[in-house]
Wavefront OBJ file of the C-alpha trace (Angstrom):
o trace
v 0.000 0.000 0.000
v 1.184 3.498 -0.785
v 0.582 6.385 1.610
v 1.036 10.056 0.769
v 1.341 12.353 3.779
v 0.677 16.085 3.556
v 2.119 18.082 6.449
v 5.268 18.446 8.521
v 4.069 18.475 12.124
v 3.904 15.753 14.763
v 0.721 14.188 13.327
v 2.324 13.871 9.893
v 5.620 12.563 11.257
v 4.029 9.933 13.518
v 1.678 8.853 10.714
v 4.632 8.387 8.378
v 6.680 6.458 10.917
v 3.811 4.106 11.782
v 3.040 3.476 8.108
v 6.679 2.812 7.258
v 7.050 0.371 10.143
v 3.962 -1.461 8.878
v 5.770 -2.004 5.576
v 3.919 0.546 3.462
v 5.517 2.812 0.900
v 5.459 6.329 2.365
v 5.752 9.558 0.442
v 6.108 12.241 3.121
v 7.236 15.827 3.271
v 10.376 16.229 5.334
v 9.891 18.597 8.243
v 11.862 21.745 7.530
v 13.040 24.498 9.851
v 9.636 25.903 10.705
v 9.127 28.392 13.555
v 9.204 26.780 16.973
v 5.996 25.590 18.597
v 6.434 25.294 22.330
v 4.065 22.794 23.946
v 3.557 21.366 27.428
v 2.730 17.688 27.014
v 1.350 15.625 29.925
v 3.373 12.667 31.167
v 0.962 10.184 29.525
v 1.484 11.809 26.117
v 5.265 11.880 26.513
v 5.261 8.186 27.471
v 3.098 7.324 24.452
v 5.353 9.196 22.005
v 8.465 7.572 23.426
v 6.873 4.123 23.282
v 5.820 4.584 19.641
v 8.973 6.245 18.321
v 11.756 5.083 20.624
v 12.821 8.728 20.991
v 13.651 9.836 24.571
v 12.319 13.372 24.156
v 13.887 14.877 27.267
v 17.321 13.582 26.239
v 17.363 14.605 22.571
v 15.567 17.969 22.740
v 15.949 21.070 24.879
v 13.117 20.502 27.331
v 11.986 21.091 30.871
v 9.834 19.023 33.222
v 7.219 20.988 35.152
v 5.556 19.541 38.229
v 2.557 21.812 38.867
v 0.123 24.450 37.676
v -0.545 27.764 39.381
v -4.125 28.688 38.475
v -6.246 31.797 39.030
v -9.485 30.969 37.242
v -12.574 30.966 39.439
v -10.918 33.368 41.870
v -8.313 36.080 41.370
v -5.860 34.471 43.772
v -3.657 31.539 42.741
v -4.032 27.932 43.785
v -1.428 25.244 43.122
v -2.166 21.766 41.770
v 0.168 18.897 40.798
v 0.447 18.598 37.019
v 3.458 16.893 35.429
v 4.242 18.114 31.915
v 7.253 18.276 29.612
v 7.871 21.542 27.781
v 9.577 21.260 24.377
v 9.419 22.412 20.755
v 6.934 20.192 18.894
v 8.376 21.180 15.508
v 11.832 20.009 16.572
v 10.336 16.689 17.671
v 8.539 16.352 14.321
v 11.839 16.800 12.476
v 13.487 14.029 14.491
v 10.582 11.626 13.982
v 10.450 12.479 10.280
v 14.146 11.690 9.896
v 13.451 8.115 11.016
v 10.953 7.387 8.243
v 12.733 4.970 5.949
v 10.795 3.136 3.245
v 13.170 1.788 0.593
v 11.321 0.344 -2.368
v 11.448 -3.470 -2.391
v 13.683 -5.097 -4.965
v 11.997 -5.363 -8.328
v 9.209 -2.989 -7.344
v 7.167 -1.774 -10.248
v 5.704 1.639 -10.869
v 3.864 3.347 -8.094
v 0.457 2.511 -9.573
v 1.261 -1.173 -9.024
v 1.768 -0.746 -5.292
v -1.896 -1.320 -4.534
v -4.213 1.097 -2.854
v -3.032 4.664 -2.223
v -4.191 6.595 0.829
v -3.600 10.273 1.503
v -3.135 11.320 5.118
v -3.809 15.028 5.482
v -1.931 16.545 8.405
v -1.244 20.057 7.199
v -2.855 21.962 10.058
v -6.309 23.460 10.585
v -8.197 23.583 7.302
v -10.283 26.502 6.072
v -13.048 24.210 4.799
v -16.518 25.753 4.695
v -17.868 22.593 6.362
v -15.581 22.888 9.391
v -17.404 23.385 12.703
v -15.695 26.064 14.812
v -16.770 26.438 18.441
v -16.200 30.141 18.937
v -14.068 32.990 17.667
v -11.414 33.359 20.356
v -7.856 33.994 19.295
v -4.366 33.787 20.746
v -1.241 35.921 20.767
v 2.212 34.548 21.596
v 5.333 36.145 23.050
v 8.388 35.662 25.226
v 10.004 37.432 28.172
v 13.338 36.835 29.871
v 12.021 37.019 33.437
v 8.855 37.550 35.452
v 9.212 38.185 39.189
v 8.008 35.409 41.440
v 7.284 32.900 38.662
v 8.115 29.372 39.834
v 10.354 27.696 37.218
v 8.772 24.324 37.963
v 5.243 25.542 37.255
v 2.973 26.645 34.443
v 0.842 29.653 35.304
v -2.739 29.972 34.028
v -4.648 33.123 34.951
v -7.796 34.955 33.977
v -7.192 38.614 33.185
v -9.836 41.323 32.616
v -10.266 40.667 28.888
v -9.196 37.028 28.518
v -6.604 34.716 30.008
v -2.824 34.334 30.049
v -0.502 31.337 30.203
v 3.125 31.763 31.277
v 5.361 28.730 30.885
v 9.133 28.342 31.334
v 10.756 28.074 27.894
v 13.013 25.007 27.452
v 15.866 27.193 26.220
v 15.446 29.900 28.855
v 13.041 32.698 29.624
v 9.269 32.362 29.639
v 6.818 31.614 26.815
v 3.603 33.611 26.933
v 0.206 33.086 25.354
v -2.811 35.353 25.746
v -6.268 34.313 24.556
v -9.046 36.845 24.027
v -12.533 36.856 22.524
v -12.657 38.496 19.106
v -15.037 41.076 20.608
v -12.161 42.511 22.645
v -11.079 44.523 19.584
v -7.411 44.472 20.585
v -4.293 43.928 18.524
v -2.326 40.793 19.481
v 0.443 42.967 20.912
v -1.911 45.027 23.060
v -3.716 41.926 24.296
v -0.492 40.262 25.416
v 1.014 43.384 26.973
v -2.162 44.246 28.876
v -2.423 40.701 30.210
v 1.182 40.707 31.430
v 0.827 44.154 32.964
v -2.268 43.048 34.877
v -0.303 40.300 36.639
v 3.165 41.889 36.727
v 2.816 45.624 36.853
v 5.556 47.337 34.854
v 6.864 44.177 33.142
v 5.017 44.518 29.830
v 7.794 46.621 28.312
v 10.150 43.608 28.490
v 7.882 41.319 26.432
v 8.879 40.301 22.921
v 5.992 39.650 20.529
v 6.735 36.559 18.441
v 4.226 37.319 15.671
v 1.824 40.242 15.684
v -0.980 38.160 14.173
v -3.905 36.503 15.871
v -3.863 32.695 15.971
v -7.253 30.899 15.904
v -7.805 29.347 19.344
v -11.354 27.940 19.297
v -11.928 24.176 19.102
v -12.875 22.951 15.626
v -13.893 19.766 13.825
v -13.860 18.807 10.145
v -16.856 16.504 9.400
v -15.224 15.630 6.074
v -12.159 14.263 7.866
v -12.356 10.882 6.163
v -13.313 9.380 2.820
v -12.361 6.414 0.628
v -9.263 8.318 -0.506
v -8.053 10.339 2.464
v -7.938 10.589 6.248
v -7.267 13.857 8.043
v -5.248 13.593 11.262
v -4.208 16.040 13.954
v -5.310 19.637 13.505
v -6.539 18.934 9.982
v -9.341 16.910 11.594
v -9.873 18.310 15.086
v -8.460 21.008 17.364
v -9.030 21.605 21.054
v -9.055 24.614 23.336
v -5.423 25.516 24.104
v -5.947 25.565 27.854
v -8.041 22.396 28.117
v -6.685 20.241 25.297
v -3.480 18.350 24.578
v -2.520 19.270 21.014
v 0.445 16.914 20.727
v -1.549 14.100 22.305
v -4.357 14.731 19.822
v -1.889 14.581 16.931
v -0.423 11.260 18.057
v -3.698 9.586 19.005
v -5.435 10.559 15.769
v -2.461 9.138 13.835
v -2.814 5.893 15.805
v -6.543 5.728 15.104
v -5.968 6.361 11.390
v -3.396 3.547 11.306
v -5.883 1.185 12.968
v -8.618 2.105 10.493
v -6.389 1.510 7.467
v -5.074 -1.764 8.911
v -8.601 -3.011 9.532
v -9.660 -2.188 5.972
v -6.593 -3.924 4.511
v -7.436 -6.967 6.649
v -10.892 -7.174 5.100
v -13.077 -5.289 7.584
v -16.094 -3.378 6.317
v -14.658 -0.174 4.880
v -17.781 1.917 5.366
v -17.997 0.968 9.052
v -14.307 1.630 9.666
v -14.380 5.072 8.054
v -17.621 5.959 9.843
v -16.037 4.932 13.147
v -13.097 7.295 12.610
v -15.360 10.263 11.898
v -17.817 9.436 14.687
v -15.117 8.908 17.283
v -13.665 12.344 16.546
v -17.157 13.873 16.519
v -17.874 12.434 19.987
v -14.527 13.699 21.304
v -15.147 17.166 19.875
v -18.681 17.510 21.230
v -17.644 16.389 24.721
v -14.627 18.696 24.712
v -16.701 21.705 23.653
v -19.350 21.075 26.322
v -16.567 20.819 28.910
v -14.966 24.017 27.613
v -18.234 25.938 27.810
v -18.665 24.801 31.410
v -15.079 25.730 32.270
v -15.327 29.218 30.767
v -18.644 29.759 32.564
v -16.801 29.266 35.853
v -14.154 31.924 35.188
v -14.255 35.041 37.358
v -14.234 37.115 34.163
v -16.989 34.993 32.540
v -18.794 38.134 31.355
v -16.224 38.669 28.585
v -16.827 35.082 27.412
v -20.655 35.195 27.145
v -20.673 35.188 23.341
v -17.998 32.491 23.198
v -19.896 30.306 25.653
v -23.069 30.635 23.545
v -21.115 29.755 20.386
v -19.589 26.716 22.075
v -22.931 25.423 23.273
v -24.518 25.922 19.841
v -21.588 24.241 18.066
v -21.596 21.214 20.366
v -25.337 20.774 19.865
v -24.899 20.890 16.080
v -22.159 18.248 15.756
v -23.190 15.492 13.289
v -22.218 11.809 13.314
v -22.924 11.214 17.009
v -24.480 7.788 16.514
v -23.396 5.087 18.993
v -19.952 3.729 18.143
v -20.170 0.229 16.670
v -16.414 -0.391 16.881
v -13.785 0.140 19.543
v -10.026 0.041 19.818
v -8.477 -2.918 21.553
v -4.827 -1.980 21.681
v -4.175 -0.905 18.096
v -6.883 -3.123 16.602
v -10.454 -2.158 15.695
v -12.981 -4.694 16.967
v -16.766 -4.802 17.347
v -17.943 -2.733 20.315
v -19.941 -5.634 21.745
v -17.145 -8.201 21.484
l 1 2 3 4 5 6 7 8 9 10 11 12 13 14 15 16 17 18 19 20 21 22 23 24 25 26 27 28 29 30 31 32 33 34 35 36 37 38 39 40 41 42 43 44 45 46 47 48 49 50 51 52 53 54 55 56 57 58 59 60 61 62 63 64 65 66 67 68 69 70 71 72 73 74 75 76 77 78 79 80 81 82 83 84 85 86 87 88 89 90 91 92 93 94 95 96 97 98 99 100 101 102 103 104 105 106 107 108 109 110 111 112 113 114 115 116 117 118 119 120 121 122 123 124 125 126 127 128 129 130 131 132 133 134 135 136 137 138 139 140 141 142 143 144 145 146 147 148 149 150 151 152 153 154 155 156 157 158 159 160 161 162 163 164 165 166 167 168 169 170 171 172 173 174 175 176 177 178 179 180 181 182 183 184 185 186 187 188 189 190 191 192 193 194 195 196 197 198 199 200 201 202 203 204 205 206 207 208 209 210 211 212 213 214 215 216 217 218 219 220 221 222 223 224 225 226 227 228 229 230 231 232 233 234 235 236 237 238 239 240 241 242 243 244 245 246 247 248 249 250 251 252 253 254 255 256 257 258 259 260 261 262 263 264 265 266 267 268 269 270 271 272 273 274 275 276 277 278 279 280 281 282 283 284 285 286 287 288 289 290 291 292 293 294 295 296 297 298 299 300 301 302 303 304 305 306 307 308 309 310 311 312 313 314 315 316 317 318 319 320 321 322 323 324 325 326 327 328 329 330 331 332 333 334 335 336 337 338 339 340 341 342
């Protein structure tokens, strides 16, 4: 089987590696030197990536283990909770995984059109499809600062601010990564949003902040109902995205790649293709709807919930409108799709 992979992120790289190890011919883009993407992955996600790839992330990449979160959400004072995460550059990890994809053509192999079925795995980031369901209009701005007084280097800070929320996370190479998320109704530039958020928590420190890119980044959860067909499967952000404060983007990328591999393997083994493809779409639809309902509830509990009223309404409406929520007829047992009642 031949598999074309569009994209250069973690979802694309893991998809390519899994397909190559299964003996398929893989035609994948090689991850280039794209701008860094700093993520904080939970321990379970780190363990899964290392198990699948054999790459000890903390040893091969600049990274930093964090042990807790400092949160000011329902109240304006901070509470501390245990939360083990590894901070690293996801794009750097994608490049390393991509470099391990090795699919030499077998001796005597014929032309590509004799390799059997060809799948396309789409992993090129959030699509702009008109059919995509987007649960809100909130947007993010990213930056960096060398130092913030009193910030614990073993913790990620998550705080509501008057017009949104701010995350401050130790950068693996030094300093602190910043991300501010605001509703589109705030009518602020990305720079102003980030600087105002920092100044609210650390009076006088906004002048030290470096803006990474003075453009808004979409931050609302989204789902592509057309994520699968007889010719393609979308994985990672091409299929589904989660709220940046409540979701695990790298975990989503890896787990969707695993599910896509299981679906293709089941079809190759003779399982009902329509049922397998429907399961992929429905499983993502269920995950999206549940995540959006949870997000709406979480935002409703913020002390600044008034600025999120429109977003909360959009989330609730989007979750209620998600298609393909029929009961799942299949389930994953390890990496294998089996009947749900077996």
